C-alpha positions as CSV (number, residue, x, y, z in Angstrom):
1,M,25.2,-84.1,-136.6
2,N,26.6,-86.1,-139.5
3,I,25.9,-85.7,-143.2
4,D,23.5,-88.7,-143.3
5,S,21.4,-86.9,-140.6
6,V,21.5,-83.7,-142.6
7,E,20.4,-85.4,-145.8
8,A,17.6,-87.1,-144.0
9,L,16.1,-83.6,-143.4
10,A,15.9,-83.0,-147.2
11,R,12.7,-83.5,-149.1
12,P,12.4,-87.1,-150.3
13,G,13.4,-87.6,-153.9
14,L,15.6,-84.5,-154.3
15,T,18.8,-86.0,-153.0
16,T,18.5,-88.9,-155.4
17,M,17.1,-87.3,-158.4
18,R,19.0,-87.1,-161.7
19,G,20.1,-83.6,-162.6
20,Y,19.4,-81.9,-165.9
21,D,21.8,-82.9,-168.7
22,P,23.2,-79.5,-169.9
23,V,25.6,-78.7,-172.7
24,E,29.1,-77.8,-171.6
25,P,30.6,-74.3,-172.0
26,I,32.9,-73.8,-175.0
27,D,36.0,-72.7,-173.1
28,V,35.9,-75.8,-170.9
29,L,35.5,-78.0,-174.0
30,E,38.3,-76.4,-175.9
31,R,40.7,-77.0,-173.0
32,E,39.5,-80.6,-172.7
33,I,39.7,-81.5,-176.4
34,G,42.7,-79.3,-177.1
35,R,41.4,-77.7,-180.2
36,S,38.9,-75.1,-181.5
37,I,35.3,-76.1,-181.4
38,V,32.4,-76.2,-183.9
39,K,29.6,-76.0,-181.5
40,L,26.3,-77.5,-182.9
41,D,24.9,-79.0,-179.7
42,G,23.2,-76.1,-177.9
43,N,21.0,-74.5,-180.6
44,E,22.9,-71.2,-179.9
45,N,23.0,-68.4,-182.4
46,P,26.4,-68.3,-184.2
47,Y,25.7,-64.7,-185.4
48,L,26.0,-63.4,-181.9
49,S,23.8,-60.8,-180.3
50,S,22.8,-57.4,-181.8
51,P,25.6,-54.8,-182.1
52,K,23.2,-52.5,-180.2
53,A,22.9,-55.0,-177.3
54,R,26.7,-55.4,-177.2
55,D,27.2,-51.7,-177.2
56,V,24.7,-51.0,-174.4
57,L,26.3,-53.7,-172.3
58,A,29.7,-52.1,-172.8
59,H,28.5,-48.7,-171.7
60,F,25.7,-49.4,-169.3
61,P,26.1,-47.1,-166.3
62,Y,23.9,-48.7,-163.7
63,Y,25.3,-52.1,-162.8
64,H,25.5,-51.0,-159.2
65,I,21.7,-50.4,-159.0
66,Y,19.1,-53.2,-158.4
67,P,16.8,-53.9,-161.4
68,D,13.2,-52.8,-161.5
69,P,11.2,-55.7,-159.9
70,L,8.2,-54.9,-162.1
71,Q,10.3,-55.0,-165.3
72,R,8.4,-51.9,-166.6
73,N,10.7,-50.9,-169.4
74,L,11.3,-54.4,-170.6
75,R,7.6,-55.3,-170.5
76,E,6.7,-52.2,-172.4
77,A,9.3,-53.0,-175.1
78,L,8.0,-56.5,-175.3
79,A,4.4,-55.2,-175.7
80,S,5.5,-53.3,-178.8
81,Y,7.2,-56.4,-180.2
82,T,4.4,-58.9,-179.4
83,G,1.3,-56.8,-179.8
84,F,0.1,-57.8,-176.3
85,A,-0.3,-55.3,-173.5
86,A,2.5,-55.0,-170.9
87,G,0.0,-56.4,-168.4
88,N,0.0,-59.7,-170.2
89,I,3.8,-60.1,-170.1
90,V,6.2,-61.3,-167.4
91,A,10.0,-61.7,-168.0
92,G,12.1,-64.3,-166.4
93,N,15.7,-65.5,-166.0
94,G,15.3,-67.4,-169.2
95,S,12.0,-69.1,-170.0
96,D,13.2,-71.9,-167.7
97,E,12.4,-69.7,-164.7
98,L,8.9,-69.2,-166.1
99,I,8.3,-72.9,-166.3
100,D,9.4,-73.1,-162.7
101,L,7.1,-70.3,-161.6
102,T,4.1,-71.8,-163.5
103,L,4.6,-75.0,-161.6
104,R,5.0,-73.2,-158.3
105,L,1.7,-71.3,-159.0
106,F,-0.4,-74.3,-160.0
107,V,1.1,-77.6,-158.7
108,R,0.7,-78.9,-155.2
109,E,2.5,-82.1,-154.0
110,G,1.2,-85.0,-155.9
111,D,-0.6,-83.0,-158.6
112,E,-0.2,-84.3,-162.1
113,V,1.6,-82.6,-165.0
114,L,1.2,-83.9,-168.5
115,N,4.3,-84.2,-170.7
116,A,4.7,-85.3,-174.3
117,P,8.2,-86.9,-174.7
118,P,10.5,-86.8,-176.4
119,T,10.6,-83.2,-175.6
120,F,12.5,-80.5,-173.6
121,G,14.1,-82.0,-170.5
122,M,13.4,-79.1,-168.2
123,Y,9.7,-80.0,-167.9
124,P,10.3,-83.3,-166.0
125,F,13.3,-81.8,-164.2
126,L,11.2,-78.9,-162.8
127,V,8.1,-81.1,-162.1
128,T,10.2,-83.3,-159.9
129,I,11.5,-80.3,-158.0
130,A,8.0,-79.0,-157.6
131,A,6.9,-82.3,-156.1
132,G,4.4,-82.9,-158.9
133,R,3.7,-86.2,-160.5
134,L,4.8,-86.4,-164.1
135,V,2.5,-88.2,-166.5
136,N,4.1,-89.0,-169.8
137,V,2.0,-89.3,-173.0
138,P,4.6,-90.2,-175.6
139,R,4.4,-88.7,-179.1
140,R,3.5,-90.8,-182.0
141,R,6.0,-92.7,-184.1
142,D,6.4,-89.7,-186.4
143,F,6.8,-87.4,-183.3
144,S,3.5,-85.7,-183.8
145,L,1.5,-84.9,-180.7
146,D,-0.9,-87.6,-179.4
147,V,-3.7,-85.3,-178.5
148,D,-6.2,-88.1,-178.0
149,G,-3.7,-89.7,-175.5
150,L,-3.3,-86.4,-173.7
151,C,-7.0,-85.8,-173.4
152,S,-7.5,-89.4,-172.0
153,A,-4.7,-88.9,-169.5
154,V,-6.4,-85.9,-167.8
155,T,-7.7,-86.7,-164.3
156,P,-9.1,-84.5,-161.5
157,K,-5.5,-84.1,-160.2
158,T,-4.2,-82.8,-163.6
159,R,-3.1,-79.2,-163.3
160,V,-0.7,-78.4,-166.2
161,V,0.2,-79.8,-169.7
162,F,3.4,-78.8,-171.4
163,V,3.7,-78.6,-175.2
164,A,6.8,-77.3,-177.0
165,S,6.2,-75.8,-180.4
166,P,8.5,-76.2,-182.3
167,N,9.3,-79.2,-180.2
168,N,12.8,-79.7,-178.9
169,P,14.4,-81.9,-180.1
170,T,12.2,-83.0,-183.0
171,G,11.3,-79.6,-184.5
172,D,7.5,-80.2,-184.9
173,L,4.9,-77.5,-184.6
174,V,1.6,-77.9,-182.7
175,T,-1.5,-76.8,-184.5
176,E,-4.1,-74.3,-183.2
177,D,-6.8,-77.1,-183.4
178,E,-4.6,-79.3,-181.2
179,V,-4.1,-76.6,-178.6
180,R,-7.8,-75.7,-178.7
181,R,-8.6,-79.4,-177.8
182,L,-6.2,-79.2,-174.8
183,L,-7.6,-75.8,-173.7
184,A,-11.1,-77.4,-173.5
185,L,-9.8,-79.8,-170.8
186,D,-9.9,-77.1,-168.2
187,V,-6.2,-77.4,-167.3
188,V,-3.4,-74.9,-167.7
189,V,-1.8,-75.3,-171.1
190,V,1.7,-74.1,-171.5
191,V,2.9,-73.8,-175.1
192,D,6.7,-73.3,-175.2
193,E,7.6,-71.2,-178.2
194,A,11.3,-70.9,-177.6
195,Y,11.9,-71.2,-181.3
196,Y,9.0,-69.0,-182.3
197,E,11.0,-66.7,-184.6
198,F,12.3,-69.7,-186.7
199,A,8.8,-71.2,-187.2
200,N,5.8,-70.5,-189.3
201,G,3.2,-70.3,-186.6
202,T,2.2,-69.3,-183.1
203,V,-0.8,-70.0,-180.8
204,A,-0.5,-66.7,-179.0
205,S,-3.7,-65.4,-180.7
206,L,-5.7,-67.8,-178.6
207,I,-4.8,-66.1,-175.3
208,P,-7.5,-63.4,-175.2
209,L,-10.3,-66.1,-175.2
210,N,-8.4,-68.7,-173.2
211,P,-7.2,-67.6,-169.8
212,N,-5.7,-71.0,-169.2
213,L,-3.1,-70.6,-172.0
214,I,0.5,-69.5,-171.2
215,V,2.9,-69.0,-174.1
216,L,6.6,-69.0,-173.4
217,R,9.3,-67.3,-175.5
218,T,13.0,-66.4,-175.1
219,F,15.8,-64.2,-176.3
220,S,18.3,-67.1,-176.2
221,K,17.8,-68.3,-179.8
222,W,16.7,-65.6,-182.2
223,A,18.5,-62.7,-180.4
224,G,21.7,-64.5,-179.4
225,L,21.3,-63.8,-175.7
226,A,21.5,-67.4,-174.3
227,G,24.2,-66.3,-171.9
228,V,22.4,-63.4,-170.3
229,R,19.2,-65.4,-169.6
230,V,16.1,-63.5,-170.6
231,G,12.8,-65.1,-171.4
232,Y,9.2,-64.0,-171.1
233,C,5.6,-65.4,-171.1
234,I,2.4,-64.0,-172.5
235,C,-0.8,-64.9,-170.6
236,H,-4.0,-63.5,-169.0
237,E,-3.2,-60.3,-167.1
238,R,-4.4,-61.8,-163.8
239,L,-2.0,-64.8,-164.2
240,A,0.7,-62.3,-165.1
241,G,0.0,-60.5,-161.9
242,H,0.3,-63.7,-159.9
243,L,3.6,-64.6,-161.6
244,L,5.0,-61.1,-160.9
245,T,4.0,-61.5,-157.2
246,I,5.7,-64.9,-156.7
247,K,8.9,-64.4,-158.7
248,Q,12.2,-63.3,-157.1
249,P,12.0,-59.5,-157.0
250,Y,15.2,-59.0,-159.1
251,N,15.0,-62.1,-161.3
252,V,16.0,-60.4,-164.6
253,N,19.3,-58.6,-163.9
254,V,20.1,-55.1,-165.3
255,A,22.5,-56.5,-168.0
256,G,19.8,-58.9,-169.3
257,E,17.1,-56.2,-169.3
258,A,19.3,-53.7,-171.1
259,A,20.5,-56.3,-173.7
260,A,16.9,-57.4,-174.3
261,I,15.5,-53.9,-174.8
262,A,18.4,-53.0,-177.1
263,S,17.7,-56.2,-179.1
264,L,14.0,-55.1,-179.5
265,Q,15.4,-51.9,-181.0
266,D,17.3,-54.0,-183.6
267,V,14.7,-56.5,-184.7
268,E,15.3,-56.2,-188.4
269,Y,19.0,-57.0,-188.0
270,L,18.3,-60.0,-185.7
271,L,15.5,-61.4,-187.9
272,G,18.0,-61.2,-190.8
273,N,20.2,-63.6,-188.9
274,V,17.2,-65.8,-188.2
275,D,16.5,-66.0,-191.9
276,R,20.2,-67.0,-192.5
277,L,19.8,-69.8,-190.0
278,R,16.6,-71.0,-191.4
279,R,18.2,-71.2,-194.9
280,E,21.2,-73.0,-193.4
281,R,18.9,-75.4,-191.5
282,D,17.2,-76.3,-194.8
283,R,20.5,-76.7,-196.6
284,M,21.8,-78.9,-193.8
285,H,18.6,-81.0,-193.9
286,A,18.9,-81.5,-197.7
287,R,22.5,-82.5,-197.4
288,L,21.9,-84.9,-194.6
289,A,19.0,-86.4,-196.5
290,A,21.3,-87.2,-199.4
291,I,23.4,-89.4,-197.1
292,P,21.9,-92.9,-197.3
293,W,22.5,-93.9,-193.7
294,L,21.0,-90.6,-192.3
295,H,17.3,-89.8,-192.0
296,P,16.6,-86.2,-190.9
297,H,13.3,-85.2,-189.5
298,P,11.5,-82.0,-190.8
299,S,12.2,-79.1,-188.5
300,Q,10.8,-75.6,-188.0
301,A,13.4,-74.7,-185.4
302,N,17.1,-73.9,-185.7
303,F,18.2,-77.5,-185.5
304,V,17.6,-80.9,-187.2
305,L,17.1,-84.2,-185.5
306,C,18.6,-87.0,-187.6
307,R,18.1,-90.8,-187.2
308,V,21.2,-92.8,-187.8
309,D,21.3,-96.4,-189.3
310,E,23.1,-99.0,-187.2
311,K,26.5,-100.1,-188.5
312,N,28.2,-103.2,-187.1
313,N,27.3,-104.8,-183.9
314,A,28.5,-102.8,-180.9
315,T,27.6,-102.2,-177.3
316,E,26.9,-98.5,-178.1
317,T,24.6,-97.2,-180.8
318,T,26.1,-96.0,-184.0
319,A,24.6,-92.5,-183.2
320,R,26.6,-92.3,-180.0
321,R,29.8,-93.5,-181.7
322,L,29.3,-90.9,-184.3
323,R,28.8,-88.2,-181.7
324,D,32.1,-89.3,-180.0
325,G,34.0,-89.4,-183.3
326,L,32.8,-85.9,-184.2
327,R,33.7,-84.7,-180.7
328,R,37.3,-85.9,-181.2
329,R,37.4,-83.8,-184.3
330,G,36.1,-80.7,-182.4
331,I,32.5,-80.9,-183.7
332,L,29.8,-81.1,-181.0
333,V,26.3,-82.4,-181.7
334,R,23.7,-83.6,-179.2
335,H,23.0,-87.3,-178.4
336,Y,20.2,-88.5,-176.1
337,E,19.9,-91.5,-173.9
338,D,16.1,-91.5,-174.2
339,E,15.1,-94.9,-175.7
340,R,13.3,-93.3,-178.6
341,L,16.3,-91.1,-179.5
342,R,19.3,-93.3,-178.8
343,D,19.7,-93.8,-182.6
344,C,19.4,-90.0,-183.2
345,L,21.7,-86.9,-183.3
346,R,20.4,-83.3,-183.0
347,M,22.5,-80.9,-185.0
348,S,22.1,-77.1,-184.6
349,A,22.1,-74.9,-187.7
350,G,25.3,-72.9,-187.7
351,L,27.4,-70.9,-190.1
352,P,27.7,-72.4,-193.6
353,Q,31.3,-73.4,-192.9
354,D,30.2,-75.2,-189.8
355,T,27.7,-77.3,-191.8
356,D,30.4,-78.1,-194.3
357,A,32.8,-79.2,-191.5
358,L,30.0,-81.4,-190.0
359,L,29.2,-83.1,-193.3
360,E,32.8,-83.9,-194.0
361,A,33.5,-85.2,-190.5
362,L,30.3,-87.3,-190.6
363,E,31.6,-89.2,-193.6
364,E,35.0,-89.6,-192.1
365,V,33.8,-91.0,-188.8
366,W,31.3,-93.3,-190.5
367,S,34.1,-94.8,-192.6
368,E,36.0,-95.6,-189.4
369,L,33.2,-97.3,-187.5
């Protein structure tokens, strides 16, 4: 049997689909670029994880034992943090896994999933893997949600709608009224609050009266645990039971569970770091806005999306050339090939010295274009 015959057995579409475009690990980049890196492309937390989490990982005695498939200790700790019962909570290998599980639970081949681009790239990626049909309802010119368009796009085959709040990469919040309108459509509404701790709002209070609402959160951003992959969802207890049933039994490993629980015992420390990042985000936004050829978008997350004026005629956008020039100087920011974002850069809030290095390098690169 040759490889062509083997590939012919695969599900149509999966062997030709485009993969998710992830950020690269810092050690690989430092070897490639040959210098230390200022990493502002992944929305990671530069203040690291909680000292309590690092301590428990260093001394954890049970790495040789399988984790609890029902996640009892972690869900109880999350209940204390969120104010919801443990029965309303399910943890995952990052919130990405919970997106995948939600699609597995509700989407059959050909079912429709509504998406509001530009937004988080994992939604279309996982819809494709789930054999769903992605229906894009683009955001308005100012990146606000087109709720009228989403409502009009619902058909009898619509199962799920994804809304990120704050939205990645634009930083916009969805309002309760907007979510209420979506909930009234009798589809599953997933509100991704990955940046919840950085924002000034949540729609989780709508869950008790709306069993079709699922709220996603993560430890990656506020708790500095992106590398150990722990996220969770809050939803109706019966949905939580279904998700617990269909997930991999040991989806959250013992290291992730121990680090997450320790983080929840150090909330004051971690939220202090969140406050530092919010202040740095606002300082970065103000400094970027003072540069005539940059136009930062308001953000309630830990990053700023910034539109870049075009300079000189070139085959590539000025934003991409800026990204490349910054990279040569060891400063990493995010650029997108999406048509609406090709003239934009997304810059994570980092340490104050990281912002200063970014601002200086931006001016240098611009002068060379």
